N, C-alpha and C positions, 0 to 999 in steps of 0.2 A: 083466556089466562086469568088467574086470580087478579083481584083488585089491588090497586096500588099499596093500600094499607097492609094487605096480607103479604104482598111481596116484600114490603118494607120491614115487616116483621121477621119474614123468612131469612132475609139477607142481613138484617141488622144495619140498615142504612136509612137515610132520610127519604121521605117521599119524593123530594126534589131529585134525589140521585136516582130513584127509580124511573122518574118522568124522563130524565137525560138519557138513561140507558135504553128506554124503549124508543126514544127518538132516534139513537143510533141504530138499533135493530131495524127500524122502519126504513132508515136510509139504505139498509142492506137487503130490503125487500122481504125480511123475514116475518114482520108483524104488520097488522094494519090497525089503527086506532080510530074509533069513531065514538061521537057522542052516544050516550045511552047504552050502547051495545058493548063499550069497553074495548080491550085489546084482544085481537085473535091472531092466531098463527096464520100467515098467508099461505095460499096454495103454492106447492113447490115449483109449479112452472113460473111463478113470479119472483122466486128467490134469485138474488144475484149469485149464482153458483160460482161464478169466477172471482168473486170478491175474497181477497186473501184470508180475511178472518172466517169466512164462511167455509173456505176450504180447509183451514187449519182445524175448524170444529169438527169437521167429518172424522179427521184422524184416520189411523190405519183400518179401523173397523168399517168405515165407509168406502173402501177401496176393494173391488172385486179383482181377481186375476185378469179378467177381460177388460177392465177398465185400465189396469196397468199396461196391458197391450196397446190400448189406444194411446196411453200417455207416451209410450216408447215410440210409437208411430209418429206422433206429433213431434216428439223431440228429435226424432231422425230427420225431419223436415227443416227444423230450425236451428238446432245447436251446432251441427257441423258447419253450416253457412255462417252462423255467429262467430264460431271460432275462426273461420277465414276472414271475416270482417275484422275482428280483434287484432289479427296478425297484421292487417293493413292499416287500420285506424288506431288501435290502442295506445294510449299515452304510456310513458314509462311507469307513471304512477299506477295506472290501471293494471299494467302487466306485473308491477311489484305486488299488487293486492292479490292477483291470481296466484302468484308465486307464493304468498305468505299463506294463502289457504292450502296450498299443495303441502307446504312444510308442516302445517297443523295436521293434515292427513297423516303425513309421515310419522309424526311424533305420538299419534294415537292409534297405532295399527292394533293395539290390544284393547281398545276401549270403543265399543260399540257406538254409544250415543255421541262421544266427542268426535269419532271419525266421521260419522255421517253428517254432523253439524259442519264440519269443515268442508265435506264434500258438497253439500248444498251451497256454502259460501263460494266454493270454486266456480260452480255453474251460474250463480247470481252475478259474481264479477265478471264472467264471460260475457252474459247479456249486457252488462252495463258498459263494457268495453267495445261493444259492437258499433257504437256511433249512431245507433238507430233508436229514436225515443220510444217507438212502439215495441221493438224487441226487447228493450230494456225493461219496459213495464211488464212484459210477459213473465219476467222473473217472479213478479208477485203473485201470479197465478201458479206458475210451475214449481216454485220453491216449497210451498207447504205440501204440495203432492209429492214432491221428491222426498221431504223429510219422512211422510208416512209411507211411502213406497220402499224406501231404504230400509225402514224398521221392519216391514214384512219380508223384504228379501233377505234380512239378517238370518231369518229361520233357515236359509240354505248354506250358511256357513261359507261365505265368499272369501277368497283369499285377499285380505286387505293389501299385502305386500305386493301381489301382482297388480291390484287396482292402482297402487301409488305409481308404479312403472308406467301404467298406461296413461295416467294423467300427467305424469312428467313429460312424457313424449308430445302431449298437447301443448303444454307450457313451453317446452323448448322450441317447438315450431313457431309459437307465437313470437317468442323473443327473437327468433331468427327471421322474422317478417316473411315466413314462407306460409302463404295462405293455403296452398294446396296440401302441404304436409299437415297443417293445423286441422283442415277438414278431415282428412283421412284418419288422423290420429283420434278425432273425436268420434268418428264413425266406429272405430275400434272399441272405444269406451262404452258406446251404447250397444254395441253388439253383445258386449259382455252382460250388460244390464238385461238385454232381451233374453239371454240364456237363463239368467236367474229367474225371470219371470215364467219362462217355460217350465223350470223346475217346480215353481209354485203351482202351475197348473196340473202337473203330473201328481203332485202330492195332494191335490184336492183342496188346498187351504181356501177357505171362503165359500166352499160349495156344499159343505155338509149341512143337512136340514137343521140339525140343532143350532147352528150358528146363524142360519137365516133369521130364525124367530127372534132372537136376542139382540142383533145388531141394528143400527140404524140403516135406512135405505142407501143403497150404493149410489154414488154419483152418476153411474151409468144406468140407473134404474129408469124403465120405460117411462116416457112422458108424452103427453099430448103435444105433438110438434106443431099443431095449427093454434094452439092457445097463444095468446098474446104474451110474449115473454118479457121479463125484465122491465115491468111498467115503471114510469117515472115516479119520482117522489110526489106525493099529492101537493099542489099548489094552492088550493082552496083556503087553507088556514092562513093565519098571519105569518106564522114562522115559516111555513112552506114557500109563501110568496117571496119572503125575504131571502130564503135560502136560494131560490132560483134566480133571483135578480142579481145578488152578489155573486153566485157561482158563474152566471153568465159573464159578468163583467171581469172576472178573473180569467176565465178560459179564453175570452177574446181580447184580452191584453189591456182593457181599460184600467184595471187594477193589476199592476205588474208584479212579477216575482219579487220578493224581497219587500214589498210595500207593507207597511203597518196599517190595518184597517183603523178607521176612526173609532173613538170609543163607544161604548154601549149607548150612552145617553144621546150622542150625536146620531148614531144609526137609528135609534128609536125615533128621534125627531124627523129625520130625513124620510123614513118609510111610514111615519104615522102609526107605529105599533108600540106595544109595551117593551120595556127592557127585557121582560122575561122572553117574549117572542124573539127578540134579537139573540139571546143566549141560546135558545133552542135551535135557531137557524144556524148559528155558528158551530153546535154540536153536529148537526147534519153535515155542514161543509168539512168539519174535521174528519168525520167518518169517511169521506171521499178523498182525503188527503190534500184539500185545497187551502185549508188554514191550520195553523198550529197556534194554540192559545197557551200563554205562559203568564203567571203571576208577575205583575209590574212591567212586564214587556208588551202586554197586550196580545192581539191576535195578528199574526203575520202570515203573509203568503209564502209558502215554501217554493223551493226550486221546482220546476216542471217534472223533474224526474221523480219526485215524490207523490205526484198526483195519481190517482186511480184512473189511468186513462181508459181503462175498459169498463168503468162504472157507467150504467146506461145514462145517467143524468149528464155526466162529465162529457160523454159522446154527444148527447143532444145538444148540449151548450156549444159544442164546436160547430153544430151544423145551424146555427142561427144566422142572422142577416150579416155578421162580420165575415170576412174571406178566411179561408184556410190559408196558412202560410205555405208558400212553395215548398220549403224544407219538410213541412209535415206531409205535404202530399207525396214527396219523394220517399220519406220513410214509410208511407202507407203502400206505395206500389213496390217498395223493396220487399215489405212483408208479404204482399200478395203474391210476388214472384216466387217466394219460398214455399207456399202453401197451396195456392190454386192449381198449378200444373198437376201436382200429385193428387189433389182432390178430384180433379177431372178424371185422372187415371183410375182412381179408386171407384168413382161413379160409374165408369165404363166396366170395371170388372165386378162390382158388388151390387150396383144399383138395380133393385127390383123394378118391375113394370110401372108401379105407381109413382115411385120416385123420379124415374126418367120422364114419366108423364107430366110430372110437376115442372121439370126442366122445359120441356116442350111447350107447356101452356105460357110460361114467362116468355119464351122466345116468340110465340104467336102474338102475345100482347105487344112485344116490341114491334112486330111488322104492323100491328094494327093502331100504333100511336100516330101514324102519319106525320112523323117529324115533330110532333108536339113535344116540347122539352119535359114537362113535369110527367106525363104518362110514360114516356120514353125512358126517363131515368129511373122511374119507380120500377118499370118491368126489368130494366137492366139488373138493378140491385136484386130483384127477386130472382133472376136468372142464376146469379152467382150464389145466392143463399140456397137455392134448391140444389146446386151442384155439391156444395158443401154437406147439405143434408143427406144426399145420395152417396156420400163417401163412406158411410157406415161406421165412422168414427166419431163418438160422442163429443170428444173435445173440439175437434175441428167443426162440427156442426154447431156447437155451442159458441164458438168464437164468431162463426158467421152471423149469428142472430144478434150479437151485440155490435157487430161491425156494419150491420146492414144500413143503419142510418148515416154512418160515416162514409160509407161507399157512395150512397146517394148523393150526399152532399159534395163528394169529391167530384162526382160526375158534372155537377153544376158548376163547380169552381174550375175545373179543367177546362170549361168550354167544351170544345170538340177536338178530338186528337187524331181522328182518322181523316182520310182525304174526302170522304163524303158520307152521307148518311147510309146509303146502300152499302158502302164499304164497312161501315161500323156493324151494321146488322150482319153482314156476310161473315165477319169473324166469329159472331156467335153461332151462325148456321153451321160453320164447319166444326166448331167445338161440339155442339149438339149431335151432329152426324157421327163423329167419332165415339161418343158416349152411347147413343142409341144403337150403334153397330157392335157394342161391345169390344172396342178397339182401344185398349188404355194407351198404347204409344201414340196413336193418331190424336186422342184427346188431349194428352199431355203436350204434344208438339203444337197443336193449334191454340192451346191456352198460352203457351210460351210466346208464340208469335204475337198473339193480341196484346199481352202484357208488355212485350218489347216495344210494341209501337206506342203503348201509353207512356212507358218510361221515357222514350225519346221525346215524346211531346211535353212531358214535364220538365225534362232538361231544357227545353226551349223557353218554357214559362220561367225557370229559374234565371236563365240568362237574358231574359227579356226579349227573346226573338220572337217574331211573329208565329202564332200557333195556327195549325190548320183548322178545318172548320167543323168536324164532327168527332164526338166522343167514342171511346171504347170502353 
């Protein structure tokens, strides 16, 4: 990239503003900065592709019809279940927020941009009302994709009036506390979106050769799946070390939500760095949603719902020496129950020999661990990541790669949730057999059984009851 001075001239800002902007981009994995060599655009496999800003910067041009199909497939796994959870758990205020978004949709049926903005707000409010912190944070991933996808789908001239009727059925079921009806109504909404995407495919939008040359790479573009994904923010520099130390304290609860951080001078003295290093560290943390800096008010830790929980660093800070809260483990297993059984079924129906072999290799590593915790948990996490990869859905695969360290940490934290080590591995054997046999139903059922056992074990952890001895 150009030098700071050139960028400063181009954008008519100070060099300090350029440095701070580059720190934010580095926090999102988009650039790397080194002495003497300057700032370079990082390899795509290192980008945090699920960062809300990175997704928004792709815009409609970065979405292919095939990618939109993957998006609908992921939404079908999560959003109907989220609607059912909202019907059960949503507060009156949250339901009112969903209703407000619905009325905004109804009042803008003749305005494309305003209608779709309200539509996105409806889905975001549904995620927030689910009562699951991880599902809530998925909205930061899905919302910018929805905005771009809706704009593409607008080319097919959908009936906004009919769309409002479908969304109203969802909201009415939520208000009536009818979880089954809310789930079914959301499935109808998503089925209509799937039809719009099929129309896009038939029209060939995004497939013409002249479009390929001029637009940015699609999010579903082929990548090296064996490259190290989503690397952590470098900690060798002074500001990087401070960012990691403060970030870890925030995530583990040593610094609590709502706390005001000490002033720059105090932090600089505490960590033996310059005030400039502290400012740059706070910029990195702000890019990850962990701090908000305001004039006169200082730097404040926002509520957890504002954190970028799928950021690689934030995930890694969860997996440190501090324990994962039982409620967080419950949220994780609830999310896994929505995605993993379907991913196993997809792997059984779509997974090629190489991808299925990767699942088998991870299973073999579990058998060879001989009960040693670290290699067993690492192999277990690799088993689940390999299933996501074999699903053939780029978004599901991408989610698994950033969830992998959290999965492994949760296995450590859960202790062991199956009756014995042999039983724990046997669950995985049965799942693999269903996938290798190309039997989607068997693969789905076996994954549901295993996750049901894990869910029961976590419920015991939350209530303080004694846990069994081996993990799943």
